[in-house]
N, C-alpha and C positions, 0 to 999 in steps of 0.2 A: 523557531526555525533555526537550522544551522546553516553554515556556509557550504561551498561547493564540495561535493563528494566526487572522488576519483576512483573508487575501487569498482565500478561498473560502467563500461562505455556504452551499454544500451540504456541508461537511465534517461527518461524523458526530461524535458527542460525544467519544469516545476510542478510540485504539488500544490493543488488549490483547495482540496478539501479531502478528509478522510473522516468516515462515519463506521461505527461498530454496531452490528445489528444481530438480534437472537430471534430465533423463529419460536413460534408457540408450540411447535411439534414435541413428542416425548420421544427419544431424549431431544433436548433443544439442540438446534445447530447454530454456530456463531459465525458470522460474515465480517469481513473487512471490505469496505468499498471505498476506492480511492479515485480522485479525478485530479486531472492536470492538463498542462500543455506541453506539446512535443515540438520541437523545431521542424520536424519534417512531416511528410504526409505519413503518419505512424500507421502502421498495421499489427495486428495481434497484441493489443495493449494487455499487461498481465502484472499480477503482483507475484513476486517470487522471494523466497527466503533470503536474507541478505548474508552476503559473504563476511560481513564485519564481525569482530569477536562478539559474542553473545553477551548480553546484559541481563542479569537475573529478572525474572518476571517479566520481561518485555520481549514481545514479538516484533522482530525488525525485518520489514519487507522492503524490497526494490520495486518501484513502479518503473516498469521498462516496456519498450515496443521495439519493433523491427523497423528500419528506415524504408519509407515509401520511395517512389521516385521523384516527387516533387519537394522542392525546399519552401514549405510553408508552415506557419504555426498551425497545428492541430489539437484540438480538445479531444481527449481520450479519458476513459473510465474502465476500470478493472476492479474485479472482485477476487477475494480469496477466502476458502472456507477453513475455519479452525475445527480440525477434525477432533472428535471425542472431547473427554475432560481436559481442562487446561489450567494453568496456574498463572497465565498472564494477567498481569494488572495494566499493562500498557501496551499500545501497538505504535511503533514508529514506521512511517512510509518515507522512503528516501528518493530524491529526484537528483538531477544533475546540480541544481543551484540552491535547493533546499531540502528540508525535511520536515514533517509535521507528525505530531504525537497525539493521541488520544488516549484517555484512561478507559479500562474496561473493569469497572467495578463489580465485584461479586454481585451475583443475583441480578445481572442486568435486565431491565425491562424488556421484553419484546416489543419489536418495531414492526 
């Protein structure tokens, strides 16, 4: 986990879990599912490509949400589909106060 990221003001407070899954369909589809906590009554949680400089073989995503009307801690989950063949060996999801990475080994077992 890393320290605070300042590149995206819509980042949620922190990432608590990141999973990478692949379907059994032909062709297989890969998904990143991330969960975390937001400081506000977050709406529309989503994973979006990160604006930070790219790292070879790493898919960098921001876990962000829109601010809701109430100042409370809210649990959020978002998914991101990795379209088509990819060369990613790692996924990193960024939040305001931390980041979490997971390896994506070649031939990942379907979940």
